C-alpha positions, 0 to 999 in steps of 0.5 A: 669818657672818664675813668673815675677822675680821668677825662679820657680822650682815645686816639689811634696813632699820635706823634706824642701824647705829651705834645697833644696834652700840651696843646690842649693845656694851652687851650684851657683843658681842665686838670685830669684831661688824659690822652690815651693812644694805641701808638706814637710816631714820635714818643720820647723819654727823658733827655729827648730819647726816642721811646719805641711806641708800637701798637699793643702797649699803653701810652697816655699823658695826664694833665695836672695843674698843681699849686706847687713851686718849680723846685718841687717838680722833682718830688712830683716825678718821684710820686708819679713813678710810685703811682704807676708802680702801685697801679701795676704791683701785685703780691709777690711780683718782682717789681722795683722802682729805679731812680728817677722814673723807671719801673722794673720787672726782674731788672727789666724795664716794664714802664716809665714816666716823663714829667714835663711842664710849663713854668713862669717864674715861681709859678707852675702853669701845668704839668704833663705826666707821660706814662708808657707801659709795656703790656706785651713783649714785641718782636722788636723787644727781643732783638738789638739793644732792647734784647733782655732789657724789656718786660711786659705786664703779660708776664705776671697778669695775662688777663688784665685789660687797658681799662683795668689799668686805667682805673688803677692808675686813676686811683693811685695817681689821686693818692700819690701825685699830690703828696708833695709836702709835709707828712704825705711826702715823707710817707710817700718817699719812704714807700718809694724807697721800700720798693727801690732797686738799690744796689751797686751801679754806675751813675752817668751824671747828665750824660757827661760825667760817669760816677760809680757808686751805690744809691743809698737814699732819696733826699728831701727834694727827690734827688739821689744820694750816691755812696762813692769812693769819694764819699756821699754825693747828691745827684739831681739828674742822670741815668743809673746803669748796671756797673 
């Protein structure tokens, strides 16, 4: 089954859609091979964190074989989150992008992406884009550490279905995910910045050093420039959390 360019493989529960796509990539699967699962038993986010993946939401991974340098992968991460954002965006819907890879609704996380790949020297063999989108609020989202931090598509569009979202994703991924050079990247970076959730926050750099500051813009490479009491600093990885 295909959704425009996506070559779709539907599953019930898998351990991780990213891991399954990697196995398929190692066996020669073509670009745009896509795994869609109803749930994940071992889903993960950035820095190896567990991604809670119950039934009722959308979990998928897409295989790309881009002709890019490993140093350009951070740009592709920015572009991927922009593509997911644009697939979900509706007029007057309070959606924002949070660096580096989250989509927020009224400040609560509604979706996220995880970019993983295999490189050899200066060559990228393949890139796997994992996407998780909350379609409905689950009981587990209303308690514990997730309480008040999670949002769902049903809050602004109760009629949209999985196939509709897949069609929109196929369109926006084609538009944005290969815009990592030249004027295409310049335009996409400006679009990302227009929808970004700027504001004074705390930055935890690599989970070790905590630096307070205000995100001001993206660098050419997709890193974040943070305005702090010590001046402007460039952050290549880390988490933005409310100050």
